[in-house]
C-alpha angles and dihedrals in degrees: 000000000000121000094252092051090056116119086244088077094047105126091204093065128057106205114217132215129161152166122266117201146089123276102017107144089109095056122130092196096098091055093048096048097040088055090052091049091052092047091056095037093242123164095228143119134206116213139186112242108186106200132184118215093254091054097050097099091051091047091053091049088058090058089070091072113121093242096052118094096182147285146250119238124211138169129358099013106054093101100034094052094061094078094047099059130088093234140357130201121254089250092053090048091052092046093043087221139093126202099166129050124191122200109214123170093331094314126112114220122189126212138168121234093163091087094056090040092055097044094046091050094044096048091050087065106025132040137189108038103175094089098038129108109211123192116204120201111209139031104219133100095295092049090051091056090048094051092048090049093049091051090051089053091054095244112190098223131006123189128183126210122184139161088245106055089193092061091046091052091047091052092047092050091048095056102030117107137178091269099035118039117185119214133209135209131188111259091231090058096050095107093066094048103054103085093090097037113112097177128028115195122195106208095164129099090242108115103046090105123054112257093026118113133171092226136014105279095226091068087071086077087074095061119100113262092247094051126123126225115205124189121188089209106106096223138055111293133189088248094057092042092052091047092053091048087059092051095254123142115249141196125189127206099258096094090050090049091052094048095046089048090053090054092050092048091054093048092052099042108021087233129118116252111255 
């Protein structure tokens, strides 16, 4: 079968994909994927599917419809969805989180493109990780992808800080190994532990709303002058703005969003992202 004879180009069927999460009204994913569909001439749509935790099983059941190719999963469901699928990839199993679901022959298969999205975005801005100390804020699904990505890049030292120290310690224990131990610090003690940090990554949801920050902004004064501040939020945040005002280098979450979306697009369609 040639590419153009694929069912994806069947003008009688509109193939559906969408985003599962809550809240998701702010998402840029529809714009990204619709542009990719148009570029390839696909008869497809990308929808927003706001889903409360109690409604997650019913939402996943709807993905088994014949016209649905799959879905993306975002906060707060990346961890919970893993136990509700027919199969998950080895990477998703290691991360304990799924952000992409493929519907194949009635089966729902979970994968994780956040890891490749994060590492591709990070290495486009920063090089040489073996001597770096990277501090990750958060211990949820996004933080798991970040930690896995940092390990893959051979990062010298990774430390996790989270409001719940128990969750931070659990995440650190999950990914620590004999040759790469991951540390933790209490979030309230972060100010006194920044002098050796070369990259600070916000992998929490704090920052979506103006005036909301994952840490007090004045603690940024304790970072080295050549440090980077990375925020997985795809728009300007108070954290990034404050970092730039202090002369620090910054990276927002838009490049990661684009690269993880490209990975999801290829998994659904078998086509390269435009």
